[in-house]
N, C-alpha and C positions, 0 to 999 in steps of 0.2 A: 637536503642530505639525509642517505638514506637512514633506517635503524639499525640497530645491529643487530649479529642473527642469532638466535635461540642458543642458548649453552643446552651443547648436549643432552640427552635424556639416555640411560639405561634401558636398553633391550626396544629401543624406539627406533627402527630403520627406517621407518618410513613412513609420511608426513600424512595417507591417510587412516595410520595408526589410531585408535582413542586415546586419549591422555586424562578426559575424563568424564566419565559415563553414568546416566542414572537408569534404572530398569525397575520396570513397578513401583514407584517412589511413591509417596505422598511425600512433599512437600508445601511450606507455610509460606504462601505469598499474597502480602499484604494482611486484610484480618481474615482467610478462609486458608482453608488446605483444600489443596488441588493433587488431584493424580498425575501423573507422571510415565506415560506406557515404556515411552527411548527418548534419551537425547544422549549426543555423541558429539564431545567439542576432538578436534582434530589439530593437527598444524595448521592445517589447510582451511580450516571455518573463517568465514566472512556472516556474521550471523549480527541483525538487528534486535534487540530485545526492548519490547514497548511498556512504559509504566512498572505495576508492580513484577510484574515479570523479570522485568531487568533487575531493578533490585534485589529479587529473588537471587536469581544466574549471580547475580555479581557477588552476592555472602557465600553461595557455594563454592563456589570455583575458588574464591578467596579462603576457602575453609573457616569462615565464620560462624557459617549453621551446616548441620548435616538433614537428613530426611527423616519426619518424622515415622518410617519406615519401608524399604524398599532395600533396593541396593545401591550401594553410592561410589562410586571406584574413581580416585583420583591418582596418579602419578606421583608417588614419593618425593618425588627429585621435582614437583612443578611449580614452578615460578610464574604469579600472575602478579600485572601491573595494572593497576590501579590511576587514568590519567581525570582528573577530574575538579570542577570550581575552585576545591580547596584548597589545591597546589601551592605551594609556598614559590615565587622568584626561581625560577633556575633548577626547581625540581624534578622537571619534565626529564631534559637530558642525562639527568642522575638515574632516576628511576630505569631509563632506558639500558644504560650504563650496565645494569645488571644480565642484562638477555634476557630479559621473559621469555617466556613460552606464549604466552598468552597479553595480549594489552587490552582490556579494558576501557573504551572510549564514551565517558560521560557526557551527557549534553550539556546540565546544569540550567539552572533558574533562567527565564528570557531575559531578566536584568541584569545579570552577572558578566563583567568583562570577560570570562572563560569562553562566552559563547564565539567569541570571534577566532579564538585558538581551538577551539572545536570545530569551528568550517572551514578552519586554515587545514588541520587534521585531518577531516573526510574528503578533503579535497585534494589532498596533496598524492605524491606517489606514494612516499614511503610507507602509507597506510596499505598500498595495493602492492609494492614488493614488497613488504617481510616477510620473511618465512617461517613466521609464529601463527599463531591463531587472533583474528582481531572481534570484539564482542563490541558493538553500537548502541550504548544503552541513552534511548529519546524520551522525552515524556509521553508524547501521544503521536498517532500514524500522520506522518506530512511528508511531501516530497521533497525534503530538504538537503536530501541525501543526494549522492551522485550515483546516476542511473548506471546499475550493475557491480557496487561495488560490496552489498550481501548478498550471497546466495540460500540464507538461513533467515526462516525470523521466529523467536519467542513471543507468544504470549498465552494471555489466560483465557477460557475460552470456558464458561460453562463447567466452571470446575476442573477444567484440565490441563496443564502445565505444557502447552503445547510447540516443538519444534517441526515448524514445518519446511519445506523448501521452495525456495522463490526461483522463479522464471529470471533469468538474468538477460533475456533476449526479446521478453517483454516490449511491443510495443503498439501508439495507439494509433489507430487509422480513423483520420476524421473526421471523413464521411465512406462510408463501405458502399451505397450503391455507389455512387462516382468512382472509385478505385476499381471497381470489380470492371464497371463498363470501360474504364481506359486498359485494364489488365486484366486477362482471364485467367489468371493465377490466384485471385482473392474471390474467383465465384463460390469453392468450395466453402469458403467462410460464409458465405451469403447464408450457402443450404442447411450451415450449423445454425446460423443464426432462424433460420424457418423455425428449425426441429427444436431449439432452446422455447421459439415463440411458442410453437404450437402446443409442448409439454405443459408451459407454464401461463398462459393467455389463453383464456377459450375461446376467445372473439378470435384469434388470430385469423385460422382460415388454410391453406395449404400445406405441405411439407413441401417449398418449391423456393428456389431464388427467385420466380418471377413474383412470386407472392410478397416476399418482403420488398420488393420493388413496389407493386403497385400500394402496399398500406402507408410505405413511408410519402410516397407521393399523391396521396387520400388525404394525411391525415396532416399533409406538412412538415413531416417529419424529416429528420437529419439522422442515419444509423451510425454512431459513435461505437468502435470494436476494441476490444484488446485483445493483441493476437501474440503470440511467441511461435519461433520457428522449429521445427520439430525432425528428428535426427535420419528423416529421409526428404529433409529441405523444403518442406511444402509449414504451410501454420494452422497453427492452433487458437480455436477458438479459447481463449480465458473468460469472456462475459461479452458482454453490449450492453450498449443503453442507445435511446432514440429521444429526442429534443427537438423541439421547434421553437423559431424566435416569434416571441409573441410582443409587439411592438408596443398594445394598448395598457403590456404590463410592463411597460418600460425593461423587460429581460428575456431570459429563456425558460422555457418552460420543459422542464426532465420528466417524460410519460413514463420512460421503462428503464429498470434496469436487472439484469438476469447475468448468473455464475451459477455453469454446470454442478450440480447437486457433490465433486466428487473432487469440487474444487472452489469450494468456500471454504470461509474463516485465513485465506492466508492475503487480504487486501486487495482482491483483484475487483470489488464494487468501490472500497474506497479510492483506486487509481481512476477510475470508469467518472468517479463525483468530479475527482478533482481536474481530471481531462477538460469535461466538462464545464466547469467553473473558468478554467484558464480559458477556453472558447469564449465564456461570457464575458469573462477580460477584454480580451480581443477585437471584440465586436463593439467596445463601448458600453456594456450593461451593467447596472449594478445591482441587480436581481436575477434569479433564480430561481424556479418555483417549482415546487413535488407536493401537489395540492395545498401543502401550507408554503410558508416563503422558504429558503434554504439561505441563511444568511453566506456572505461570501465575508471572508476574517481578511482585515486589509493587508497585513503583514506575510501570513502562512498561504493566502490564495487556496487553502479550502474549508468546505463546508464543517462549521463547526458543532452546529446546534439543529435538530431537526422537532420541529413541535408541532403538532397536530392542529388543526384551526390556529394557529397565529398568524402574525404578521412579522418578518423581520427586514431591519432597512439595509440592504446592500452598502458597501464601504468603498471606497478608492474611485469610483466612476460617477461623481454626483450621486444627489440624493434619488430620482428617479419618483414617476407617482406611488401616495399610499393609496395600496389596494390591501382590501379584507382577503380573508380566504377563499371568504363564499363569493365573492364578485369577481376576484381573479377564476376559481371555477368555470359560473358561468360565460365569462370572455373568453375562455380556452374550448369550451365547449359550444358557442356561437361559432368559433375560427371556424371547428371542425365541420358542425355542419356547412357551414357557408363554401369550404373547401369541397365538400363531397358533392353538394350541389352542383357546383362550377363543372366537377369534372362530369358530372351525370349528363353536362347540357351541350 
């Protein structure tokens, strides 16, 4: 069943017009004051808001909080409906019957029965066809939301309340070198990977697609890329990761992750790590390594914690060998030397 059409708003003739906006504001988020340069919610908005940022944005939209300074403009007739774990049975339909302009969908605690309702709502057609705004509040970065549902992302980063565009066309290329060998249209992505590698990794080599293939072959790396379609029909590189299978460690070694500077803090590195974790699981591995161990969460399939010098046991695919970080580094370096020696003969 589709959600009711939002009630008319006086003076709002286009769904692209802002019905809530912040300008040069200072907002209380959790325990800190955060600056927000610009944030616009329109009737077309589909946003995901993470953690304390989501709770702060919900309070602002509902009119329960105001910024400490700066401009906040909220249409005087704006109706905001919050759907969350504390709702009584039947209250969901009653709330939507009021024809809200903004629907806030809150994830709730992991052990709450509401989680099943939340999952059904974000996966359903009603949320996609709704003619008002939708803000999805989640506790942390995760890959549980359907692809393409949200086009904006609200987070807190270094004292800033950010409202960033998300590429809804982003897709993972699981093996870029292999893809480029089969389809020449992927060659520009290889060139972008080479340029980004040259910028951030001093030991890389030439800015040339051939250099990427050479490095990958020498180090037994697979190049995993995150890309999006651009208006010209080509592909834009959002970031890349390189990894290798390490049988002696019972897992995958994540060697490098890079995202262009102007695209950072949009969750692309997290998407790359989640894609690598998925590759590890598909291959039947219990561990991913990045100098220290990277724990694979049994339920969400995402990297939960990083710690230098520590060891984390993987979950869901078996125990695997217990190797401390120092020994893991030795084994990985030895494998690289063996591969280089073999390539030289």
